[in-house]
TIGU-684994 format. One record per atom (N, C-alpha, C, O): z, x, y. Coordinates in pm, whole numbers, plus 32768, in hexadecimal, padded with zeros to 4 digits. Atoms other than C-alpha are relative to their C-alpha. Layout:
<rs>
ZXY
...
</rs>
This chain:
<rs>
802B801B7F76
E296F2A9D2B0
80567F93803E
80817F9E80B1
7FAC806B7FCB
E35AF167D2D6
808E802E8018
80CC8009807C
7F767FD17FEF
E4A7F216D2A4
800D805B807A
8078806280B6
7FFD7FA87F8C
E44BF30DD3B9
7FE77FB78083
801B7FDF80EB
803380397F84
E3B0F21FD4B4
80287F70801E
80257F488092
7FE3808D7FE7
E41BF0B2D486
80707FEF8065
80687F9880BB
7F90800E7FA2
E564F0E4D53F
7FD6801E808F
80107FEA80ED
80317FE27F7A
E4A3F174D664
7FB87F87803C
7FC67F6A80B2
8041807B7FD1
E3CDF03AD67B
80687F99802B
80597F578092
7F96805F7FDE
E50AEF67D678
804080268084
80577FD180D9
7FC27FD27F85
E5A6F03CD788
7FA77FE58079
7FD87FB880E1
805C80177F91
E46FF025D864
7FF77F6C8023
7FF27F488098
800580907FE6
E460EEACD83A
807E7FD08047
80777F7B80A0
7F82802A7FC2
E5CEEE88D898
800B8034808F
804A7FF380E3
7FFE7FCB7F77
E59EEF64D9CE
7FB67FA48061
7FD67FA180D8
805080587FAA
E4A2EE66DA52
804B7F828029
801E7F398081
7FB280777FDF
E5ADED57DA5D
8057801F807A
80B980688071
7FB77FE57F84
E628ED59DBC4
808D7FC77FFB
80EB80028030
7F7D8040800B
E744EC6EDB76
80057FB17F7F
7FB67F547F6C
7FF480478080
E7B0EBFBDA1C
80567F858018
80D07F8F8024
7FB7807B7FE6
E80FEA93DA53
80157FAF7F81
80657F527F7E
7FF5804C807B
E7E7EA18D8F0
7FD680587F8C
7F7F80AE7F9A
801E7FAC8073
E7E0EAAFD796
7F6F7FF27FD2
7F3A804A7F8D
808C80118028
E681EA21D765
7FA6806A803E
7F3E808C8005
804D7F947FC3
E602EB2CD855
8006807E7FAA
7FA180C37F99
7FF07F8B8056
E68DEC3BD773
7FB57FEB7F7D
7F7180457F4D
8047801F807C
E607EB8FD63C
7F6A80128013
7F27804C7FBF
808E7FF47FE4
E4AFEB7AD6DB
7FD580918011
7F6880B87FE4
801F7F737FEE
E4B9ECE9D73D
7FF780487F7A
7F9F809A7F64
80007FC28084
E50DED4ED5D9
7F847FD57FB2
7F4180277F73
807780318045
E3FBEC70D54A
7F8280448033
7F2A806A7FE5
80757FC07FC5
E2FFED03D63D
7FF880947FD7
7F8A80C97FC3
7FFE7F748028
E36CEE64D5DF
7FC880127F73
7F8080727F58
80367FF98088
E31FEE22D471
7F687FF48002
7F22803E7FBC
809180117FF7
E1C3EDA9D4CC
7FBD807D8039
7F5580A88008
80377F877FC6
E185EEDBD5A7
800380747F9C
7FA780C67F98
7FF97F998066
E1FAEFBDD48C
7F917FF07F9A
7F5280517F70
806A801B8061
E108EF15D39D
7F778023803B
7F22805B7FF5
807F7FE07FBE
DFEBEF37D499
7FEE8097800D
7F7F80C97FFE
80097F6E7FF5
E03DF0A7D4CC
7FDA803E7F7A
7F8E809E7F75
80247FD08084
E028F0DDD355
7F6A7FEC7FE6
7F2780437FAD
808F801B8013
DED0F03AD352
7FAB80618052
7F4580918022
804A7FA47FAA
DE5CF113D475
8003808E7FC7
7FA080D77FCE
7FF57F7B803C
DEDEF24CD3C8
7FA4800C7F88
7F6880757F71
805A7FFF8073
DE1DF1EED292
7F708011802D
7F24805E7FF1
80877FF47FCB
DCDEF1C4D35F
7FE8808E8036
7F7E80C88020
800F7F7D7FC3
DD1AF30BD418
7FED806D7F97
7FA380CD7FAD
80047F998068
DD46F3D1D2D7
7F9B7FE17F93
7FA380157F24
806D801A805D
DC14F342D22F
80287FB77F82
7FF97FD87F15
7FD780558070
DCBDF241D14E
8047804F7F92
804A80257F1F
7FBA7FB08063
DD84F354D0A1
80937FD97FF3
80D780037F95
7F74802A8004
DED4F2B3D0EE
800B7F817FAB
7FD27F197FCE
7FF38072805A
DF34F1CBCFD3
80927FD87FF2
80ED80228017
7F79802D8020
E060F0FFCF6F
80407FAF806F
80097FA080DC
7FB480507FA1
E161F02BD01E
809380097FDD
80BA80507F80
7F707FFA8019
E2D7EFF1D02C
80437F80802F
800F7F388084
7FA880677FCC
E3E5EEEFD055
8051803C8072
805C80B6807E
7FAF7FCF7F91
E4C0EF07D18A
80787FA58016
806A7F2B801F
7F8380487FE5
E62AEEA2D1C2
804680498073
806880BE8067
7FD17FC27F84
E6B3EEE2D320
807D7FBA8032
808A7F408029
7F8980377FBF
E805EEB4D3C9
800480318090
7FF980A980AA
7FF47FDE7F72
E825EEAAD544
80857FC78033
80A37F52801D
7F8580307FBF
E974EE95D5FC
7FE87FFD8096
7FC2806280D2
8017800E7F71
E95DEE10D75E
805C7F948039
805C7F238009
7FAB805E7FB7
EA5BED69D844
80567FAA7FA3
805C7F307FB0
7FA080448057
EB54ED12D734
7FC57FB57F8B
800E7F747F41
803F8047806F
EA55EC88D63C
7FB280627FA8
7F7A80C47FD9
804D7FB38060
E9B8ED1AD503
7F867FAF7FD7
7F917F3B7FAF
807E80408025
E84BECC6D4C1
7FCA80477F83
7FB580C07F85
80367FC9807C
E7CBECF8D35D
7F737FC97FED
7F607F507FDF
808C8028800F
E650ECF3D33A
7FCC80337F79
7FDA80A97F59
802D7FDD8086
E5B3ECF0D1E0
7F707FD57FE9
7F4D7F617FFF
8088801F802D
E449ED05D170
7FEE80447F79
7FCE80BA7F72
800D7FC78086
E43EED36CFF9
80677FCA7FA0
809C7F5D7FB3
7FA1802D8065
E521ED20CECC
8083804E8001
80CF80497FA1
7F797FC97FED
E646EDEECF4E
805B7F918034
802A7F28805F
7FA480697FD1
E77FED2CCFAF
8079803F8042
809480B68031
7F847FD47FC0
E8BEED44D07C
80677F907FF6
80467F1A8000
7F9280617FFE
EA10EC9BD061
8073803C8051
808180B5805A
7F817FD97FC4
EB52ECA6D128
806F7FD97FA0
80737F697F6E
7F87801E804E
EC93ECBFD062
807480058062
8098806F8095
7F97800E7F9B
EDABEC41D143
80797FBD7FC2
80777F467FA1
7F848033803C
EF0AEC19D0B9
7FE47FBF7F79
801D7F577F57
802380328084
EE71EBE4CF61
7F957F958001
7F5D7F757F98
806880677FF5
ED7FEADACFE2
7F778042800A
7F6880AA804A
80897FCB7FFF
EC0AEB14CFAE
7FAB7FAD8060
7FA27F338053
805680437F9D
EB20EAC2D0D0
7F73803B7FF3
7F5C80AB801E
80897FCC800D
E9ABEAE6D07C
7FC28013808A
7FCC7FBC80E0
80407FE37F81
E8ECEB89D19A
7F68800E7FF3
7F2480318053
80907FFE8014
E78FEB7ED103
7FE27FC07F79
803D7FA07F2C
802B80308083
E6C5EAFDCFDF
7F84804E7FD5
7F3F808A8028
80747FB88033
E5BAEB91CF00
7F817FB08017
7F7F7F368007
808180417FEF
E450EB46CF4E
7FA580297F8C
7F7180987F87
804B7FE98079
E39AEB29CE04
7F9B7F8F7FED
7FA17F2B8034
805F806D801A
E278EA5BCD79
80447F7B7FDF
800D7F117FFC
7FB8807C8021
E379E960CCFA
803E7FC2807C
80327F498090
7FBA80397F8D
E440E939CE3C
7FA07FD5806E
7FC27F8080C0
806180227F97
E306E925CF15
7F837FBC7FC7
7F187FC48002
807280418041
E226E860CE2B
7FB67FA2805E
7F3C7FA88066
804280647FAE
E1E2E748CF23
7FB6803E8076
7F4A8010809B
80487FBC7F92
E188E833D043
7F7E803C7FCE
7F1780328011
80777FC28039
E093E8ECCF63
7F987F977FDC
7F217FA97FF7
805C806A8026
DFFCE7ACCEDD
7FC07FBE807A
7F497F9C8077
8037803C7F87
DFD2E71ED03B
7F928058803A
7F2A80258064
80677FA57FCE
DF12E854D0A9
7F837FF87FA9
7F137FF67FDC
8072800D805A
DE36E83CCF74
7FB87F7C800F
7F3E7F767FFE
803B80857FEB
DDFDE6C9CFB8
7FB17FFC8082
7F427FC68086
804180037F7E
DDA6E6FCD128
7F8980608008
7F278046804E
806C7F9D7FFE
DCCDE82FD0E9
7FD680237F72
7FF7808E7F40
80267FEA808B
DC35E80DCF8D
7FA8807B7FEB
7FA080B07F7C
80537F89800D
DB47E92FCFD7
8052807B7FDB
801D80DB7FA3
7FAA7F908023
DC73EA17CFAE
8016800A7F69
803F80727F35
7FEE80048091
DC80E9B0CE40
7F84802F7FB7
7F8880467F3E
807A7FC78038
DB1BEA27CE07
7FC47FB87F8A
7F777FF37F3F
803480488073
DACCE918CD0A
803C802D7F7C
80147FFC7F12
7FC17FCB8079
DBA8E9D7CC12
80887FC27FE5
80B77FC07F73
7F778033800D
DCF9E933CC55
80077F6F802E
7FB57F42807D
7FE080877FD1
DD84E7D4CC80
808780048045
80E380498017
7F7E80027FBA
DE9AE78CCD7A
80647FA67FB9
80DA7FAA7FD9
7FA680598049
DF2BE687CC8B
8051804D7F98
802580B47F64
7FAB7FC48067
E047E6DCCB9F
800A7FA07F8A
801D7F277F9B
7FF0804C807C
E056E668CA34
806F80417FAE
808B80B77FC1
7F957FC58051
E16EE699C937
7FD280787FAD
802280CE7F8A
803B7F91804B
E083E783C87A
7F6C80088021
7F377FAF8064
808F7FED7FE6
DF1FE805C887
7FB27F8F7FBD
7FC57F717F48
8051806F8034
DE27E6E7C85D
7F9180377FA7
7F50809A7FCA
80677FD78060
DD3AE708C732
7F837FA9800E
7F8E7F338030
807D804F7FF5
DBC9E69AC731
80027F817FAB
7FC97F1B7FD4
7FFD80758057
DC0FE5A9C612
80527F8D803D
804E7F1D800B
7FAD80677FC2
DCFEE4ECC6FA
7FBB7FBA8075
7FF87F6780B8
804D80467F98
DBECE47FC7EF
80037F6A7FE6
7FEC7F3D7F76
7FFB8090800B
DC0FE30CC833
80877FC97FD7
809F7F517FE3
7F7A802C8026
DD75E2FFC7B4
805D80058079
803C804180DF
7F9D7FFF7F95
DEA8E2C4C88D
806680707FE8
8090808A7F78
7F9E7F94800A
DF96E3E0C8D9
80568000807D
802A7FD880E9
7FA67FF37F8E
E0C3E41BC9B9
7FCB806A8061
7F9380CF8036
80297F9F7F9A
E078E4CECB01
80567FEA807C
809F7F878087
7FC880157F7B
E0FCE502CC60
7FB080558064
7F7A80BE8042
804C7FBB7F98
E05AE569CDA7
805C80298072
80D6802C8063
7FB47FCC7F8E
E0C5E5E6CEFE
805F7F9B803E
80BA7FC18087
7FAA80687FC7
E166E499CF5A
80737FD77FA5
80CA7F8B7FCE
7FA780368066
E232E46CCE1E
806E80617FD8
805680D87FC5
7F947FB3803D
E386E4E4CDAC
80117FD47F6E
804080217F1B
7FFD80338089
E374E409CC75
7F77800B7FBE
7F1D804E7FF2
807B7FF9804E
E262E3D9CB72
7FC27F757FF3
80097F107FF5
8048807D8019
E158E2CCCB3D
7F90801E7F9C
7F7C80917F76
806E7FEE805F
E032E294CA51
7F7A7FF88048
7F6B7FAD80A8
8089800A7FCF
DEC4E2CFCA9B
7F9F80167F8B
7FC280517F25
80697FED8063
DD81E2C6C9D5
7FC3808B8014
7F9980AE8082
80317F777FF8
DD0FE428C988
7F6A8002801A
7F1B7FC47FD2
808C7FF17FDC
DBC6E483CA30
7FD680927FF1
802980E97FD6
80367F7C801B
DAE6E5B4CA17
8043806C8056
806180D98024
7FC37F9B7FA9
DB7EE667CB45
8091801F7FDB
80C780868004
7F767FE7802A
DCD9E647CAA8
8009806E7F96
8076809D7F77
80007F968064
DC6EE748C9A2
800D808A803F
802180ED7FF9
7FF17F807FBB
DC80E859CAAB
808E80347FF1
80EB7FE97FD5
7F7C7FC2800E
DDA1E94DCAA2
80597FCE8072
802B7FC580E4
7FA780337F96
DED1E8C8CB63
8021806A8069
803680DF8048
7FDB7FA87F91
DF1CE960CCB8
8089803C7FE9
809D80B47FFF
7F787FD38021
E08CE977CC54
80157FED7F6B
80067F7E7F37
7FED800A8090
E0D5E9C4CAE9
807A80517FD6
80A280AF801B
7F8B7FB88034
E1FEEA38CA1A
80827FCB8038
80847F798094
7F7B802B7FD5
E372EA07CA43
805A807A8014
804680E37FD9
7F9E7F977FE9
E492EAD8CAC5
7FBF80808033
7F69807C808A
80367F807FD6
E445EC4BCAEA
7F6F80137FD7
7F2B806E8007
808C7FF6802C
E2F7EC12CA3C
7FA27FAA8054
7F297FAB803C
805480547FAB
E27AEB1ECB46
7FA780598057
7FD480BF808B
80617FB07FB6
E141EB9FCBF6
7FA87FA78058
7F8E7F338038
8065803F7FAC
E057EB40CD12
7F7980387FD5
7F6480B17FD6
80867FD9802C
DEEFEB47CC97
800980697F91
7FB780C57F8A
7FEC7FA88075
DF70EBF9CB5D
800E80938029
7FED80EC7FDA
80017F777FCD
DFAFED2FCC33
808780308033
80B780998007
7F897FCD7FBC
E0ECED47CD05
80737F9E7FF5
805F7F247FF5
7F8B8054801A
E24EECC6CCD5
80557FE4807A
80C07FA9806D
7FBC80247F83
E2BBECAECE43
7F9C7FBD805C
7F247FD0804F
805A804E7FA9
E230EBCECF54
8011801F8093
7FCA7FE780E7
7FF47FCF7F78
E2ABEC77D092
801980957FFC
805E80C77FA2
7FF17F707FFD
E29BEDE3D0F1
7FA1803D8066
7F557FF680A7
80527FB67FA1
E1F0EEEDD1C2
7F9680507FB5
7FAE807F7F46
806A7FB1803E
E0A7EF99D177
7FB27FB37F98
7F9F7F3A7FA3
80538039806B
DFD7EF5BD03C
7F7F7FC18037
7F4E7F5E8000
807B80377FC5
DEA6EF1FD119
7F8780167FA5
7F227FD27FB3
80717FE28058
DDC7EFB1D00B
800E7FC17F76
7FB57FD17F22
7FE580328087
DE5CEEFACEE2
7F9F7F917FDA
7F8E7F2F8024
806280618032
DD5AEE3ACE17
802D7FCD7F77
807A800E7F31
7FEB80338086
DD6AED5DCCE5
7FBB805E7F9E
7F4D808F7FB8
80367FA38064
DD2FEE32CBAF
7F707FDB7FDB
7F537F677FBE
808E80128023
DBB8EE5FCB68
7FBD7F988058
7F697F4B802A
803580647FA3
DB66ED91CC9D
80018039808D
8040809F80A8
7FFE7FDA7F72
DB21EDADCE11
80587FA38052
805D7FAE80CC
7FAB805F7FB9
DC15EC95CE67
807C80468037
80C580847FEA
7F887FC07FC7
DD22ED12CF5B
807D7FAB7FE9
80787F307FEA
7F7E80438012
DE90ECBFCF1F
80437FE68087
80907F888095
7FB780007F82
DEFEECF9D087
800B7F778043
80757F5A807A
7FEC80827FBE
DEB6EB98D10B
80797FB27FCD
80B47F638016
7F8E8048803B
DFC7EB19D020
8082804F8010
80EE80187FFA
7F8B7FAC7FF0
E0B5EC3CD065
802580058094
7FE6804D80E1
7FDA800B7F73
E166EBE9D1AD
80598074802A
80AF80A17FDF
7FAA7F957FCA
E1FEECF8D288
80757FC88050
80CB8014807B
7F97803B7FAC
E2E1EC02D33F
80847FF47FB4
80857FC27F44
7F7F80068043
E454EC1ED2EB
80467F7B8019
80277F328077
7F9E80687FE2
E55BEB13D2CD
807780468040
80AA80A8800A
7F907FC27FB8
E66FEB65D3C7
80777FA27FFE
806E7F2E8028
7F83804C8000
E7D3EAECD394
80648044805D
806680BE806B
7FA67FCE7F98
E8E4EB10D497
80917FE87FD7
80B47F7D7FA5
7F71800B801D
EA58EB53D466
804C802A807E
8039809880B1
7FB37FE77F85
EB48EB3CD58F
808380457FDC
80DE80067FA5
7F887FB38021
EC4CEC4DD569
807B7FD3804F
80EC7FE98024
7F9080257FA9
ED21EBBED682
804A7F837FD1
80B47F638005
7FC4807D802D
ED6FEA7FD5C4
806A80137F94
80A77FB37F66
7FA37FE8806D
EE4BEB28D4C2
804180888014
7FFE80E7803E
7FBA7F807FF6
EF52EC3BD4C3
7FF0804B7F7D
802C80257F18
80217FBA807B
EED1ED35D3C5
8064806F7FE1
809B80AE803B
7FAA7F95802D
EFA0EE24D2F8
7FA980727FC8
7F31805F7FB7
804F7F8E8031
EF35EF7DD272
7FB97FE77F7C
7F5D80317F59
8040801C8081
EED5EEE1D123
7F8B7F9F800D
7F4B7F7E7FA9
807380597FEB
EDD1EDF8D1BD
7F8480558017
7F8280AA8070
80767FA97FFB
EC77EE8DD188
7F7F7FAE7FF6
7F7C7F3F7FC2
808980318013
EB05EE46D19E
7FBE805B7F9B
7FB680D47FB1
80407FB2806B
EA52EEB7D060
7F6B7FE17FFF
7F437F6D7FF2
8090800D8008
E8DBEEF4D064
7FD180467F80
7FFB80B67F63
802F7FC3807C
E827EF36CF1E
7F717FDB7FE1
7F447F6D8001
8086801F802F
E6CAEF4DCE90
80097FAD7F81
80767F967F4C
7FFF80568076
E660EE77CD6A
803780477F85
806380067F26
7FC67FB88071
E6D0EF8CCC7F
80937FE17FEE
80C67FE57F7E
7F7480298009
E835EF26CCD1
800D7F707FD1
80557F517F73
7FED80908016
E80CEDADCCD1
7FC37FCE7F7D
7FE77F627F4F
803B8029807F
E739ED9FCB93
80697FFA7F91
805D7FAA7F34
7F9E7FF7806D
E86AEDF6CAC1
808E7FE5802E
80EA7FE37FDC
7F7980127FCA
E994EDB4CBA8
80067F818053
7FB77F7180B0
7FF2807C7FB5
EA03EC60CC28
80518016807F
8093807D808E
7FB07FF87F86
EA9FEC1DCD7B
8095800E7FDF
80DC805B801F
7F727FFC8026
EBEFEBE4CCD2
802680887FC9
809480B97FE2
7FE37F7B8036
EBD8ED30CC18
800580688070
805680C4806B
7FFC7FA57F8D
EB8BEDE3CD5E
80847FEF804A
80C48052806F
7F82801A7FBB
ECB8ED3BCE03
8076803A7FB3
80D4806F7FEE
7F957FC78052
ED94EDA5CCDF
80048098800D
807080D38011
80077F6F7FEE
ED1DEF0DCD04
803480288089
8078808D8097
7FCD7FE77F79
ED64EEFECE79
809980027FFE
80D7805E8035
7F6D80088005
EECBEE95CE35
803C80747FB1
809E80B17FDB
7FCB7F968058
EEFFEF92CD1B
7FF8808A8042
805980D5803E
80137F7A7FC9
EE74F0C2CDD0
804E80128082
809580768093
7FBE7FF07F7E
EEF9F084CF2F
809880017FF4
80DC80448042
7F6E80058011
F058F037CEB1
803780867FCF
80B0809E7FD7
7FD37F7D8032
F065F196CE1C
80088068806E
803380D98055
80017FA37F90
F043F239CF74
80577FCC8072
806E7F54807D
7FB980277F88
F111F23AD0B1
7F9F7FB9805F
7F2A7FDF8066
805A804C7FA8
F084F142D1B2
7FB880538069
7F4A802F8094
803D7FAE7F97
F03CF258D2AE
7FAE80747FC9
7F8580CC8014
804E7F958040
EF84F338D1B4
7F6C7FD98004
7F447F7D7FBC
808C80287FF4
EE11F32CD216
7FAE80157F82
7F457FD77F71
804B7FE5807B
EDA4F3B4D0C3
80027F8B7F9E
7FB57F877F3E
7FF48073805C
EE0BF26CD01E
7F7D7FB17FFB
7F5D7F787F93
807B804F7FFD
ECC3F1C9D089
7F8E80497FB9
7F3A80097F79
80617FB2804D
EBEEF2E4CFFF
801D7FF37F6B
7FC17FE57F1A
7FD9800E808C
ECB2F2CECEBB
7FD77F767FCA
7FAE7F6A7F57
802780868029
EC6EF158CEB0
7F6A7FF87FE7
7F3E7FBF7F83
809180008013
EAF8F189CEDE
7FDA80487F7F
7F85801A7F34
801C7FB4807B
EAF6F28ECDCA
80277FB17F83
7FDF7FB27F20
7FD380508073
EBBBF1AACCE1
7F9D7F8F7FE2
7F837F717F6E
8061806D8015
EAC2F08FCD17
7F7F80357FC2
7F457FF57F6A
807A7FC58039
E999F173CCCF
801580267F6E
7FC380047F18
7FE57FD58089
EA35F20ACB99
80187F8A7FA3
7FF17F8D7F2E
7FE780778052
EAA6F0B5CB1E
7F807FB97FDA
7F757F837F6C
80808042801E
E945F02BCB33
7FA980567FA4
7F5C80217F54
80507FA88056
E8ABF15ECA8D
80337FFF7F71
7FE480077F13
7FC67FFC8086
E99BF158C967
801A808D7FD2
801280EC8020
7FE67F7D803B
E9EDF277C87E
7FA180197F8C
7F797FBA7F48
80617FE3806B
E906F32BC787
803D7FEC7F76
80AB801A7F59
7FD98013808C
E91FF2BDC61E
7F86801B7FA9
7F1D80447FDA
806D7FE3805D
E848F2DFC4E8
7F827FB08021
7F127FDF800C
807480587FE5
E769F1BFC557
7FE77FF18096
7FC27F8580C3
801B80037F71
E749F217C6C7
807E7FE98053
80ED7FEB801F
7F9180157FA3
E822F1D5C7F9
80347F727FF0
7FE87F117FFA
7FC68083801D
E912F0B8C7B4
80757FE1805C
80BD803B8089
7F8E80327FB5
EA0BEFE5C876
80757FEA7FA1
80627FEE7F27
7F8D80188059
EB6CEF9FC7F2
7FEA7F8C7F9E
80227F8D7F30
801A8070805B
EAEBEE57C75C
7F8E801F7F9F
7F5F7FC57F59
80697FCE8059
E9E3EF25C69E
7F737FD4802B
7F127FF27FE5
8085801F7FCD
E8C4EE94C76D
7FC6807C8042
800F80D6806B
80417F8E7FC3
E7C4EF86C7F5
8026800F8092
802C7FAC80DB
7FE97FE67F73
E81AF02AC93F
7F7E7FF1804E
7F137FE48013
807680127FAC
E72CF00BCA62
7FA380787FF5
7FCF80EA7FFE
80647F968005
E5EBF0D1CA3D
7FB5800C8082
7F58805C808D
804380027F7F
E584F08CCBA4
804D80598062
80B9808A8044
7FB97FB77F97
E5DDF141CCE6
80837FB88021
80857F3E8033
7F7E80387FDC
E74FF10DCD34
80308046807F
806380B6807A
7FD17FCA7F80
E79EF147CEA4
80687FA08039
80527F27803C
7F9280537FCE
E8E4F0CACF3C
8038803B8082
805180B3808C
7FB77FDE7F87
E978F0D0D09A
807C7FA98008
80767F327FEA
7F84804B7FE9
EAE0F068D0E2
802780148092
803C808680BD
7FDF7FFA7F72
EB33F016D24D
80857FBA8017
808F7F418001
7F7D80417FE8
ECA2EFD8D2A8
7FFA7FA8807A
7FBA7FCA80DD
7FFD805F7F92
ECE2EEAED38A
80867FFF8049
80917FC380B4
7F7B80027FC1
EE4FEEEBD3DA
804580857FF5
801080E47FBA
7FB37F868009
EF59EFF3D3FF
7FE9805A8079
7FAC802F80DB
800E7FA37F8E
EF64F127D4E3
7F6E80138026
7F19802B7FD0
80887FED7FD0
EE2FF141D5BB
7FA37F8D7FE0
7F297F9A7FE9
805580738025
EDB6EFE9D551
7FCE7FBA807C
7FF47FDB80EC
8038804D7F94
ECF4EEF3D622
805F7F92802E
80527F5D809D
7FAA80727FE2
EE09EDF1D618
80638022806D
80B47FCD8094
</rs>
């Protein structure tokens, strides 16, 4: 639903701008479009008798008046590779990267935790035998750690738990921004996850007019299936390797690059599953990649 309709919301929001005088107007229009998309999903769920389930991450690129706007809500990412230089155009929104936002919401609205969770974070799960003892903790205001005396409410399950790809909000979901999931509840509970799952994207802006781009300069968009096993530097190396094998005016070079990135993240089948060249497991998640050229024939520059 989002892939079919989100771009229409963005287009409608941009049509309402009588005169674009500042990029903040475009950013606001994109942010509003994400919210409208999320609301439409909720309305569709109500209309169809709560039969619509699930949600999705969303990564959007808008080109307008010489600038590229990249909007991200979820754990997909985008980078620009320009003359070998890597320019991040988004970041992943996970329980780890958004810990303080989640904790602040739990602190301000403790009813959302249902008496089952604590908004505080501890290095590990607190045990009943540790009541009255001191343990490291951090809250919504802290980037570092301090000590506190363990109290009864600290025995509740942490709002944010786990590390890396295993990090979860309320032991349920591993992303903190996205569309939909209006029906998602904590396992064996009536507690909704949605208050902690924001539909608002982070929008980053890149001015195409500030640099003379060549045909090898590209914007790469990928789902977490790509980034889980492939670093920015490895993507940049693949960009250089694949594009250099094609003539600059050959449009198929960008499709070939996208395919190479997908296949590289998936790996090759071996006796013990799909493996990368370093023998690590290939990505078992969805691997979707878009490659958008920034220079060359027909470019924006």
